[in-house]
KEMI-137294 format. One record per residue (C-alpha): z, y, x; residue in three letters; residue number from 0. Coordinates in steps of 0.05 Angstrom, whole numbers, padded with zeros to 5 digits, m for minus. Each point is the difference from the previous one (the first is absolute). Layout:
BEGIN
SITE        Z        Y        X   code   pos
SITE        Z        Y        X    ALA   NUM
...
# end
This chain:
BEGIN
SITE        Z        Y        X   code   pos
SITE   m00481   m03970   m00111    UNK     0
SITE    00053   m00046   m00031    UNK     1
SITE    00036    00061   m00029    UNK     2
SITE   m00062    00019   m00039    UNK     3
SITE   m00008   m00068   m00032    UNK     4
SITE    00041   m00007   m00063    UNK     5
SITE   m00014   m00071   m00022    UNK     6
SITE    00020   m00063    00037    UNK     7
SITE   m00068   m00036   m00001    UNK     8
SITE   m00032    00059    00035    UNK     9
SITE    00053   m00003    00054    UNK    10
SITE   m00012   m00074    00010    UNK    11
SITE   m00075    00012    00008    UNK    12
SITE    00014    00054    00052    UNK    13
SITE    00048   m00046    00038    UNK    14
SITE   m00053   m00055    00002    UNK    15
SITE   m00051    00049    00029    UNK    16
SITE    00049    00024    00053    UNK    17
SITE    00017   m00072    00019    UNK    18
SITE   m00075   m00017    00007    UNK    19
SITE   m00010    00062    00044    UNK    20
SITE    00060   m00019    00043    UNK    21
SITE   m00028   m00071    00011    UNK    22
SITE   m00067    00030    00023    UNK    23
SITE    00035    00050    00047    UNK    24
SITE    00045   m00054    00031    UNK    25
SITE   m00060   m00045    00011    UNK    26
SITE   m00040    00055    00035    UNK    27
SITE    00057    00030    00040    UNK    28
SITE    00035   m00066    00018    UNK    29
SITE    00068    00030   m00019    UNK    30
SITE    00046   m00051   m00032    UNK    31
SITE    00055    00016   m00050    UNK    32
SITE    00053   m00023    00049    UNK    33
SITE   m00019    00055    00050    UNK    34
SITE    00053    00046   m00030    UNK    35
SITE    00067   m00020    00031    UNK    36
SITE    00063   m00003   m00041    UNK    37
SITE    00036    00054    00041    UNK    38
SITE   m00060    00048    00003    UNK    39
SITE   m00001    00070   m00029    UNK    40
SITE   m00051   m00020   m00052    UNK    41
SITE    00044   m00057   m00023    UNK    42
SITE    00061    00045   m00005    UNK    43
SITE   m00039    00052   m00039    UNK    44
SITE   m00022   m00053   m00049    UNK    45
SITE    00073   m00020   m00011    UNK    46
SITE    00019    00072   m00014    UNK    47
SITE   m00057    00010   m00050    UNK    48
SITE    00023    00014   m00072    UNK    49
SITE   m00016   m00048   m00057    UNK    50
SITE   m00066    00010   m00035    UNK    51
SITE    00017    00050   m00054    UNK    52
SITE   m00071    00002   m00028    UNK    53
SITE    00004   m00072   m00025    UNK    54
SITE    00066    00015   m00035    UNK    55
SITE   m00030    00061   m00032    UNK    56
SITE   m00061   m00040   m00022    UNK    57
SITE    00046   m00053   m00032    UNK    58
SITE    00040    00052   m00037    UNK    59
SITE   m00064    00033   m00025    UNK    60
SITE   m00025   m00068   m00023    UNK    61
SITE    00064   m00017   m00038    UNK    62
SITE   m00003    00067   m00035    UNK    63
SITE   m00074   m00005   m00017    UNK    64
SITE    00003   m00072   m00025    UNK    65
SITE    00071    00001   m00029    UNK    66
SITE   m00023   m00026   m00068    UNK    67
SITE   m00039   m00058    00031    UNK    68
SITE    00060   m00018    00043    UNK    69
SITE    00044   m00006   m00062    UNK    70
SITE   m00052   m00043   m00034    UNK    71
SITE   m00008   m00047    00060    UNK    72
SITE    00076   m00007    00007    UNK    73
SITE    00005   m00016   m00074    UNK    74
SITE   m00054   m00054    00006    UNK    75
SITE    00031   m00029    00063    UNK    76
SITE   m00059    00015    00046    UNK    77
SITE    00021    00062    00038    UNK    78
SITE   m00022    00006    00072    UNK    79
SITE   m00004    00067    00037    UNK    80
SITE   m00066   m00019    00034    UNK    81
SITE   m00031   m00022   m00066    UNK    82
SITE    00024    00066   m00030    UNK    83
SITE   m00031    00040    00057    UNK    84
SITE   m00068   m00034   m00006    UNK    85
SITE   m00002    00004   m00076    UNK    86
SITE    00016    00075    00004    UNK    87
SITE   m00055    00009    00051    UNK    88
SITE   m00048   m00031   m00051    UNK    89
SITE    00022    00050   m00054    UNK    90
SITE    00052   m00045   m00034    UNK    91
SITE    00065    00038   m00007    UNK    92
SITE    00026   m00024   m00068    UNK    93
SITE   m00008   m00060   m00046    UNK    94
SITE   m00057    00032   m00039    UNK    95
SITE   m00041    00008    00064    UNK    96
SITE   m00002   m00076    00013    UNK    97
SITE   m00063   m00005   m00043    UNK    98
SITE   m00036    00045    00050    UNK    99
SITE   m00008   m00061    00046    UNK   100
SITE   m00063   m00024   m00032    UNK   101
SITE   m00032   m00054    00045    UNK   102
SITE    00018   m00061    00040    UNK   103
SITE   m00028    00035    00061    UNK   104
SITE    00048    00058   m00007    UNK   105
SITE    00058   m00047   m00010    UNK   106
SITE   m00021   m00039    00062    UNK   107
SITE    00002    00065    00040    UNK   108
SITE    00070    00015   m00025    UNK   109
SITE    00027   m00068    00020    UNK   110
SITE   m00031    00006    00069    UNK   111
SITE    00030    00068    00011    UNK   112
SITE    00069   m00026   m00021    UNK   113
SITE   m00005   m00057    00050    UNK   114
SITE   m00020    00048    00056    UNK   115
SITE    00062    00043   m00014    UNK   116
SITE    00046   m00061    00000    UNK   117
SITE   m00030   m00035    00060    UNK   118
SITE    00046    00031    00051    UNK   119
SITE    00062    00000   m00045    UNK   120
SITE    00005   m00072   m00023    UNK   121
SITE    00021   m00047    00055    UNK   122
SITE    00016   m00066   m00035    UNK   123
SITE   m00043   m00041   m00048    UNK   124
SITE    00052    00003   m00055    UNK   125
SITE   m00004    00076   m00002    UNK   126
SITE   m00076   m00003   m00002    UNK   127
SITE    00002   m00050   m00058    UNK   128
SITE    00047    00046   m00039    UNK   129
SITE   m00046    00059    00012    UNK   130
SITE   m00061   m00041   m00023    UNK   131
SITE    00037   m00021   m00064    UNK   132
SITE    00014    00073   m00015    UNK   133
SITE   m00073    00019    00006    UNK   134
SITE   m00021   m00061   m00042    UNK   135
SITE    00050    00020   m00054    UNK   136
SITE   m00029    00070   m00003    UNK   137
SITE   m00071   m00029   m00001    UNK   138
SITE    00017   m00039   m00064    UNK   139
SITE    00025    00064   m00033    UNK   140
SITE   m00064    00037    00020    UNK   141
SITE   m00046   m00056   m00025    UNK   142
SITE    00038   m00003   m00066    UNK   143
SITE   m00007    00075   m00011    UNK   144
SITE   m00074    00004    00018    UNK   145
SITE   m00025   m00069   m00022    UNK   146
SITE   m00036   m00009    00067    UNK   147
SITE   m00007   m00073    00020    UNK   148
SITE    00022   m00025    00068    UNK   149
SITE   m00070   m00009    00028    UNK   150
SITE   m00071    00023   m00013    UNK   151
SITE   m00028   m00031    00065    UNK   152
SITE   m00047   m00060   m00006    UNK   153
SITE   m00029   m00045    00053    UNK   154
SITE   m00074    00003    00012    UNK   155
SITE   m00047   m00058    00010    UNK   156
SITE    00017   m00005    00074    UNK   157
SITE    00074   m00004   m00014    UNK   158
SITE    00016    00069    00025    UNK   159
SITE    00042    00049   m00040    UNK   160
SITE   m00038    00060   m00026    UNK   161
SITE    00028    00066   m00024    UNK   162
SITE   m00002    00010   m00075    UNK   163
SITE   m00056    00049   m00021    UNK   164
SITE    00050    00051   m00028    UNK   165
SITE    00044    00000    00062    UNK   166
SITE   m00062    00005    00045    UNK   167
SITE   m00024    00060   m00039    UNK   168
SITE    00068    00034    00006    UNK   169
SITE    00001   m00014    00075    UNK   170
SITE   m00067    00036    00007    UNK   171
SITE    00021    00059   m00043    UNK   172
SITE    00066    00012    00036    UNK   173
SITE   m00037    00019    00064    UNK   174
SITE   m00037    00060   m00027    UNK   175
SITE    00055    00025   m00047    UNK   176
SITE    00060    00000    00046    UNK   177
SITE    00014    00075   m00009    UNK   178
SITE   m00002   m00009   m00076    UNK   179
SITE    00045   m00061    00003    UNK   180
SITE    00052    00035    00045    UNK   181
SITE    00000    00061   m00047    UNK   182
SITE    00010   m00044   m00062    UNK   183
SITE    00058   m00036    00032    UNK   184
SITE    00032    00064    00025    UNK   185
SITE   m00002    00030   m00070    UNK   186
SITE    00024   m00062   m00037    UNK   187
SITE   m00066   m00013   m00036    UNK   188
SITE   m00024   m00061    00038    UNK   189
SITE   m00034   m00052   m00043    UNK   190
SITE   m00055   m00046    00025    UNK   191
SITE   m00042    00002   m00063    UNK   192
SITE    00001    00077    00000    UNK   193
SITE   m00016    00001    00074    UNK   194
SITE   m00060   m00046   m00010    UNK   195
SITE   m00028    00042   m00057    UNK   196
SITE    00007    00065    00039    UNK   197
SITE   m00037   m00030    00059    UNK   198
SITE   m00052   m00027   m00048    UNK   199
SITE   m00010    00072   m00025    UNK   200
SITE   m00011    00024    00072    UNK   201
SITE    00071    00028    00008    UNK   202
SITE    00024   m00017    00071    UNK   203
SITE    00050    00056    00013    UNK   204
SITE    00051    00042   m00040    UNK   205
SITE   m00044    00062    00005    UNK   206
SITE   m00057   m00035   m00035    UNK   207
SITE    00044   m00013   m00061    UNK   208
SITE   m00006    00075   m00017    UNK   209
SITE   m00075   m00008   m00013    UNK   210
SITE    00009   m00050   m00057    UNK   211
SITE   m00022    00025   m00068    UNK   212
SITE    00042   m00015   m00061    UNK   213
SITE   m00051   m00052   m00024    UNK   214
SITE    00001   m00035    00068    UNK   215
SITE    00076    00001    00001    UNK   216
SITE    00005   m00029   m00070    UNK   217
SITE   m00049   m00056    00017    UNK   218
SITE    00039   m00019    00063    UNK   219
SITE    00066   m00002   m00037    UNK   220
SITE   m00031   m00041   m00057    UNK   221
SITE   m00027   m00052    00049    UNK   222
SITE    00067   m00004    00036    UNK   223
SITE    00037   m00013   m00065    UNK   224
SITE   m00048   m00056   m00019    UNK   225
SITE    00005   m00031    00070    UNK   226
SITE    00076    00006    00007    UNK   227
SITE    00021   m00019   m00071    UNK   228
SITE   m00041   m00064    00008    UNK   229
SITE    00049   m00022    00055    UNK   230
SITE    00066    00029   m00027    UNK   231
SITE    00037   m00045   m00049    UNK   232
SITE    00065    00039   m00010    UNK   233
SITE    00003    00064   m00042    UNK   234
SITE    00046    00032    00052    UNK   235
SITE   m00052   m00011    00055    UNK   236
SITE   m00054    00031   m00045    UNK   237
SITE    00043    00061   m00013    UNK   238
SITE    00011    00008    00075    UNK   239
SITE   m00075   m00004    00012    UNK   240
SITE   m00013    00053   m00053    UNK   241
SITE    00055    00044    00029    UNK   242
SITE   m00034   m00003    00068    UNK   243
SITE   m00067    00021   m00030    UNK   244
SITE    00033    00059   m00035    UNK   245
SITE    00029    00021    00067    UNK   246
SITE   m00068   m00005    00032    UNK   247
SITE   m00030    00042   m00057    UNK   248
SITE    00051    00056    00014    UNK   249
SITE   m00020    00001    00074    UNK   250
SITE   m00074    00002   m00019    UNK   251
SITE    00007    00056   m00051    UNK   252
SITE    00042    00041    00048    UNK   253
SITE   m00050   m00007    00057    UNK   254
SITE   m00063    00007   m00042    UNK   255
SITE    00026    00056   m00045    UNK   256
SITE   m00025   m00037   m00062    UNK   257
SITE    00049    00011   m00057    UNK   258
SITE    00015   m00050   m00055    UNK   259
SITE   m00034    00020   m00065    UNK   260
SITE    00012   m00019   m00073    UNK   261
SITE   m00071    00020   m00019    UNK   262
SITE   m00044   m00059   m00020    UNK   263
SITE   m00075   m00004   m00012    UNK   264
SITE   m00017   m00007   m00073    UNK   265
# end
């Protein structure tokens, strides 16, 4: 199974499931970890086992896929291979893609995934502090590019923290549009505002995109531009957002068979 998984976060999730299964099995069977003796055949076989080549291959694939982002992170002094892996998994493979992280909720997910990856690697507190500083440094870059403030969560009358309406809405939408979200990320056209508008139009899978008429498509793109440009302060970020929409249009025209036309209604 591990050989089939290309990204590091997916491997971590699989490992957690296997660990949970092992705990249940040991509890029910009464078999302890120490029941395998050091000089047993199983122990010797483990010692002879080759190094995990799949993880090396996955790392090499990541470094090739996100080479531009790696250079940018190194230049800004916030490079970390785990941060790079998680960002790539969220569709961020170059500097222009940073604006695709569009909510505090999505950023929170990214930081949690980075911590999970580093949990077993970092032994001392000093190393953990350095890793945290790297993530915080990148967070400042992201917030500057997108104009998103550090928090949109307010306390209610009872003193409990409540989820911001926008983040809550996104959380609900992500459940029914997982196939669409995965497809958008795979093809390098992931953008939260576009994702929301597609779901709002009843598009929950890549196949349903084919059924969009040109008028529907134009309306979705218009709304996305209004929504995104409201948040983006830098011209470079706006150009990157437009470039992504153009890429999405090419996919849509190819799948739907609708050609671009220069004819206009008089």
